[in-house]
C-alpha positions in Angstrom: 71.9 93.5 -56.9 73.7 93.8 -53.6 71.9 95.9 -51.0 73.5 99.0 -49.5 75.2 98.8 -46.1 72.6 98.8 -43.4 72.8 101.5 -40.7 74.0 100.9 -37.2 70.4 101.2 -36.0 69.4 98.5 -38.4 72.3 96.3 -37.4 71.3 96.6 -33.7 67.7 95.8 -34.6 68.8 92.6 -36.4 71.0 91.5 -33.5 68.2 92.2 -31.1 65.7 90.2 -33.1 67.9 87.1 -33.0 68.5 87.6 -29.3 64.8 87.8 -28.6 64.1 84.8 -30.7 66.5 82.8 -28.5 64.9 84.1 -25.4 61.4 83.3 -26.5 62.4 79.8 -27.6 63.9 79.1 -24.2 60.8 80.2 -22.3 58.5 78.3 -24.6 60.2 75.1 -23.7 59.2 75.6 -20.0 55.6 76.6 -20.8 52.9 74.3 -19.4 55.2 72.2 -17.2 54.6 71.5 -13.5 57.2 72.1 -10.9 58.6 68.6 -11.0 58.9 68.3 -14.8 60.4 71.8 -15.1 63.2 70.8 -12.7 63.7 67.2 -13.7 67.5 66.5 -14.5 67.8 64.6 -17.7 71.6 64.3 -18.0 74.5 63.0 -15.9 75.4 66.6 -15.1 71.9 67.5 -14.0 70.8 69.7 -17.0 67.2 70.7 -16.5 64.8 73.1 -18.2 64.1 75.6 -15.3 67.8 75.7 -14.5 68.5 76.8 -18.1 66.1 79.7 -17.7 67.7 80.7 -14.3 71.2 80.4 -15.9 70.1 82.6 -18.8 68.9 85.3 -16.4 72.3 85.4 -14.9 74.0 85.5 -18.3 72.1 88.6 -19.3 72.5 90.4 -16.0 76.2 89.8 -16.2 77.0 90.5 -19.9 74.4 93.2 -20.5 74.6 94.7 -17.1 77.8 94.4 -15.2 79.9 94.5 -18.3 78.6 98.0 -19.0 78.7 99.3 -15.4 75.1 98.4 -14.5 74.1 96.3 -11.5 70.9 94.4 -11.1 68.8 96.6 -8.8 67.7 93.8 -6.4 70.8 91.6 -5.7 68.9 89.5 -3.2 66.7 88.2 -6.0 69.7 86.6 -7.7 72.0 85.2 -5.0 73.3 82.6 -7.4 75.4 85.2 -9.3 77.3 86.3 -6.2 81.0 85.5 -5.9 80.4 83.2 -2.9 77.5 81.3 -4.4 77.4 77.5 -4.4 78.9 75.9 -7.5 76.3 75.6 -10.2 73.7 77.4 -8.1 72.5 79.1 -11.3 71.8 75.8 -13.1 68.9 74.6 -10.9 66.0 76.1 -9.1 65.3 75.5 -5.4 61.9 74.5 -4.0 61.5 78.2 -3.0 61.9 79.3 -6.6 58.6 78.4 -8.4 58.5 78.2 -12.1 56.4 81.3 -12.5 58.8 83.3 -10.3 61.8 82.3 -12.3 60.1 83.0 -15.6 58.9 86.4 -14.3 62.4 87.2 -13.2 63.8 86.4 -16.6 61.3 88.6 -18.3 62.3 91.5 -16.1 65.9 90.7 -16.9 65.1 91.1 -20.5 63.8 94.7 -19.9 67.0 95.4 -17.9 69.2 94.1 -20.6 67.2 95.8 -23.4 67.8 99.2 -21.6 71.5 98.6 -22.0 71.1 97.8 -25.6 68.8 100.8 -26.3 70.9 103.4 -24.6 74.3 102.4 -26.2 75.7 102.3 -29.7 77.1 99.0 -31.0 80.6 100.3 -30.6 80.1 101.3 -27.0 82.8 99.7 -24.9 82.5 97.6 -21.8 84.7 95.2 -19.7 83.9 91.6 -18.8 85.5 91.1 -15.4 85.4 87.3 -15.5 87.2 87.1 -18.8 91.1 87.1 -19.2 92.3 90.7 -19.1 93.8 90.6 -22.6 90.3 90.1 -24.1 88.0 91.6 -21.4 87.6 94.9 -23.3 84.5 94.4 -25.5 81.9 96.3 -27.5 78.1 96.0 -27.3 78.2 94.4 -30.7 80.5 91.6 -29.4 78.4 91.1 -26.3 75.1 90.9 -28.1 76.6 88.3 -30.5 78.1 86.4 -27.6 74.9 86.4 -25.5 72.8 85.4 -28.5 75.1 82.5 -29.3 75.0 81.4 -25.6 71.2 81.5 -25.4 70.7 79.8 -28.7 72.9 76.9 -27.5 70.8 76.6 -24.3 67.6 76.8 -26.3 68.9 73.8 -28.2 69.5 72.0 -25.0 65.9 72.9 -24.0 64.6 71.5 -27.3 66.0 68.1 -26.4 65.0 68.2 -22.7 61.4 69.1 -23.5 61.1 66.3 -26.0 62.4 63.9 -23.4 60.0 65.3 -20.9 56.7 65.0 -22.7 57.3 64.5 -26.4 56.8 68.2 -27.3 59.1 69.3 -30.1 59.5 72.1 -32.5 61.1 75.5 -33.4 58.5 77.8 -31.9 54.8 78.0 -30.9 53.6 79.1 -34.4 55.9 76.9 -36.5 57.3 73.6 -35.3 59.5 73.3 -38.4 59.1 69.5 -38.3 58.3 67.1 -41.1 54.6 66.2 -40.8 54.4 62.7 -39.4 52.0 60.7 -37.3 53.2 59.3 -34.0 53.4 55.9 -35.6 55.5 57.3 -38.5 57.9 59.0 -36.1 58.3 55.7 -34.2 59.1 53.9 -37.4 61.6 56.6 -38.3 63.4 56.3 -34.9 63.4 52.5 -35.3 65.1 52.9 -38.7 67.7 55.3 -37.3 68.5 52.8 -34.5 68.9 50.0 -37.1 71.2 52.1 -39.1 73.3 53.0 -36.1 73.6 49.3 -35.1 74.5 48.3 -38.7 77.1 51.1 -38.9 78.7 49.9 -35.7 78.6 46.2 -36.8 80.4 47.1 -40.1 83.0 49.2 -38.3 83.9 46.3 -36.0 84.1 43.7 -38.8 87.6 42.7 -40.0 88.8 45.3 -42.4 85.6 47.2 -42.0 86.7 50.2 -39.9 85.4 53.4 -41.4 88.0 55.8 -42.8 87.8 59.4 -41.6 85.6 61.7 -43.7 87.5 62.9 -46.7 90.3 60.3 -46.5 91.7 59.3 -49.9 91.6 55.8 -51.4 93.5 53.0 -49.7 96.8 52.1 -51.3 
C-alpha cells in the first residue's frame, strides 16, 4: 500500500539527512591525512582533497547563507569567496590553512547553514546572485537539493582521490560497501579489467570491428 504524503517537516528532515551524509563523506576522506597528502593534486586541473573541503565550505555559505540574506559573520575567514579573490582560490589550501583549521571551519559552516534550514520552510524564497536573473529566484527546497547534489559529486571526487592517496576506499566509516576481497584479489581484479580494456580497444581497431553505438540496430 502506498504511504500517505509526508509532511513538509518530514521532507526537510529527509533532505537534510542526505545533505549531512554528503558532508560526512567528504570530511571522512580527509581524516587521518597529513598536510602534504591532504593537499596533493591528483589531476591535471589540480583537484585535491583539502581543496574540496574548502570549496564545500564556500558552497554552503553562498547557497545557504547569501541566497537567503545571511552573510558569514567573519568574512576575513573566507577571503576566497570575495569577488576579487584569485581564480580557483577556493579549490586549494595555502600553507597558512592547516587541515584541522579547514575542517573546523567547514563544521562551523554546517551550523551556519543548518540555521538557515531550521528557520525557514521549504517554500521560503531566496535569490542566487551569481545565477542568471531568469532563474535566480529559488526556494529552500531547490537550494537544498542543489547543494546536496553538488556535495555528493565532490564526495565522489574525494573517494577516488583518497584511494589514489593511500588505498583507502569505501562508502563511510561504518560500512565500506565494497566486495570483500584480499589485496591480492583486488590486484587480480584490476589486472582483469585492464586486460578487458585492452582487448576491447584491440577489437574496435580491427578491420570491420568498430563497436556500434549502444542500442544500434542490426547491420544491413
